N, C-alpha and C positions, 0 to 999 in steps of 0.2 A: 707831306712826307708819309710814305708807307710805314706801317707798324714794323715790318721786317727790319727796315733801316734803323728805326729808333730803338728796337729791341737789341739789335747787333751792336749799336754804339754803346748802350748801357752794359751789355754783357762784356764785350771785348775790352772796354776801357777800365775794368776793375784793376786795381793797383798791382795785384800779383800775376796778372795775365801774362805779361811778357817773360818773366822768369819761369812760370810754370810751362808754357808752351816750348820755350827753348830747351827744356829739360826732358821733353817727352821721349826722345830717343834714348835716353839713359834709364827710362823707367818702364817703357812698354815695347814688347817686341814687335807688335803689329806696326807700330811707327817706324821702327827700324827697317822693316820689310818695305813699307809703302815708300819711304824716302829713299832708300836704296834704289828702288825701281825707277822713281822719277829722276834720280841723280844719273843713273845709267842712260836713260832716254835723252836727257839734256846734253850731257858730255858727248854723245855720239851724233849730235845734230846741230854743231855750232859752225859748220862750214858757211861763210858768207855772213855770219851774225855779228854785227858791230853794236847794235843797240837792242835793249830789251825792256819790256814793261813787265812787271811782277804785280799782278792785281790781287790784293789780299795777301800781301807778302809777309805778314806776321813779323816774327822775330828774326827774319832775314836768312832762313836757312838756305834758300835758293838765289836770292838776290846777291848775297855775299859770294856764294860759289862762282856765279858768273863774273862778278867784278874781278875776282881773283884771276879769271881768265883773260882780263883785259877788256870785257864788255862794258859799255856805258849803260847803267841800269837805272830805271825809274822804279822805285819802291813805293808802292801805293797801298795804303791801308786805312781802315776805318778807325783804328785804335791808336791813340798817341802813346799809350803804354808800350804797345808792341814796337811802335817806331823807335822810342827811346832805348828800348833793348837792342833793336837792330843797329842803331847808331853806335852804341857802346861797343858792340861786337864788330862792327865794321871798322871802327877806330883801332881796336886791338889787332885786327887783321891787315891793317894798313891799307884799306881800300875805300875809306870814307869819301875820298875825293872823286871816286868813280860812280857813286851812287847819289841820285837825287831823291830825297825822302818827301813824300807828299801825303798828307792826311786827307782822305776823301773816301767816298762811297762808290761802289761799282756801278750803282744805279745811275751816276752822273759822270760820264766820260766826255762831256762836251768840251772840255778844255783842249783835247787832243784831235788834231787833224787826221783825216784819212791817211792810212798807211804810215803813220809816224814812227813805227818801231819794226825793226827786222823780226824780232821774236816777241811774241805776247804769250804770257804764261799765267796761270792762276790755279793754284794747288790746295788741296785739303778743304775743298767744298765752299769757299766763300760764295761762289756763284749760286749754290743752292740755297745760301742763307738770304738771297734777294727775292725770294718768292713774294709775290706772284709775277715778278718781272724777270724771271730767270732766263727766259728765251730772248727777250730784249737785251739783256746784259751780254748774253753770248754774242749776239749780232754786233753790238757795239765793241766787243773786244776783238772780233774779226775785222770790223771797220778800220781800226787803228792799226792793224797788223799787215805788214808788207810781205813777209815771206813764210813765217812758220808759226802755228799756234799750238800750245800744249795746255790742256786743262785736266783737272779732276774734280769730279762732282760727286754727290752722294749717290750710291747705287741702290736702287730699289730692291733688286733681287739680292744683293749682299746684305741689306738691312733687315729684311724679312725674318731671317733666323733669330735676330734679336728678340722678336716676340714670342719665341719659344725657348729662349735661354737668357734668363735675366742675370746670369753670372758669366756671360761670354767674355768680359774683359779680364776676369781672373786668369783666363787661359794665357794672357800675354804679359802678365807681370814678370819683369825681369829680376827685380830686387825687391823681395818682400820686406826688407828692412829699410827701404827708402822712406824719407820723411814726406814725400810727395802726398798731400791730402787725399788725392783721388785713390792712390795705391792703398792707403790705409783704410779708406771708406770701403773699398771693394772687398778687402780682407775681412774687416769687422761685420760687414753686412751680408756676407756670403749666405749664411744659414737662414738669415731673416728673409732674404730674397727667395731662397728656395721655398721656405715655408708658405710664404705669401703668395707663390705663383700658381696661377691657373691659365690653361690655354683658352684664349678666347677668339673663336673662329671669326666673328664679327670684325674684331680689330685687325686681325691679319688680312682679311679680305678688303677691308677699308684702305689699309696701306697699299695693297696689291694694286687696287683700282685707282687711288688718287695720288699716290706718291707721297703722302703725308703720314708721319708717324704720331703727330701729336694733334690735339684739338686746337685749331688755329684761333678759334674765338676765346677758348679759355687762356691761351697764351696771351692774347691780347689783353684780356681782363687781369691777368697777373701783373702785366706791365703796368696797367693803369692803377693798380693797387700799390705801385712803388716797389714791387718785387723784380728780381733779376732772373726771368725765365731764359731757358735756352732758346736761341733763335729758331723761328719756324723755318724747317728745312725741307726742301723739295727734292725727292729721290728720283733719279731718271732710270729708265730702261735703256739697254744697249742701243737697240734699234732707233729709239727716240732721240738719243744724243747725236747718233750718226746722221739721222735725217736732218736735224737742225744744222749741223755743220755743212751737209750737203747743199741745203737750201740757201745757204749764205755764201756758196761758191768755194768751199774748202775741198781740196782734192787730196788724194793719197792718204786717206783716213785710216788710222790704226787704232784699235781699242785694246784695253787691257784691264784685268782685274787684280791689282796688287793685294796680295794676302790670300788668294784663293787656295793656294797650296799650304800655306802656314796654318790656317784655320782647321785643317785636318789633323793636326798633330797636338798631343797633350802638352801641358805646361812643362812637365818634368823634362821632356825630351827637348823642347824648345830651349829651355834655360841651359841645358847641357851643351847644346850646339852653339848657342850665343857666347858661352864662356870659353870656347875653343876657337882661336882666330882662324885656324885653317878650315875647320868645319863651318864656321860662320861665313867665311869667304865662299866656300863651295855651296853652301845652302842658299845664299842670296843669289848666287849666279843661276842656280836652277830655278829658284822661285821666279826669276825674271822670265825665264824660258817658259815655265809652266803657265805662269799668270798672264803671258802675252798670247796664249792660244785663244783664239776667238770663241771656242766652245765653253770656256770658263770665265770669259771676261765679266760677266754679269756677277759673279760670285766673290768679287774682291771683298776683302774684310770690311772696308768702310767706303772706299772710293772706286769710281769707274773712271779710268784714265783714257784721254782721248788726245790724238795728235794729228796734225794734217798741214798741208801746204796751201798757200794762197796763190 
């Protein structure tokens, strides 16, 4: 078994992961923007869709959305904690009978036959966490897809600014009084992160050339020491993901960079917009338009979004 899979299993199966991930849209504005973009794309693409596979479905944000539209969904995730949270929410929403919950890793989709699902989706970068098997995983997701595929992967161009901005997440805090531990860590560590920062050209060039922001060997060593490191994540270039999809027969490919527009706006203005329902609606509408422009698709806040037809 690859380290990436073992690390992901350890990280995503932490007891609090289900609750924390389910609450991200209440605590971080970049999550609101990204998920609003994906939701708009999904809801505009359901003609002829009766079955769906959600790979790395997490706490059920999109599998439950589709189940509420009458679609039969396979909710597939590496984390039992996430699955349990998704089951709880699905039951509250009255759609538990339309969702099949499966615990598994994206590296192994051998249980599914070719063209098993009308729609295959995988959002918020679980594909990137399968490094070094990310291209194989995309191929397998396409294999089981009959009509339409939608994925979002870690964006290399979008991630590079992190290496020059250690406090980038602070820009997107919606509620500074939130009890989310990540929110409070960002606030408390802000000055320390600034004081300890120095721009390292070598690190930036390494990420630009390899797609990796971490030292894979050190991450593996941390895992072996019993720690819970963040998953090794591979970051894609726009042309790279487009070529992978094309080489697997995907047509009508469309790329987008959710968050490209929002990352240009300071926190104070973003919070003001989010707290006004009309401004929020209009803002998210324009974000979708701006972030869908091919000239900015690589600068999405965290993810590079891609969709296409089989």
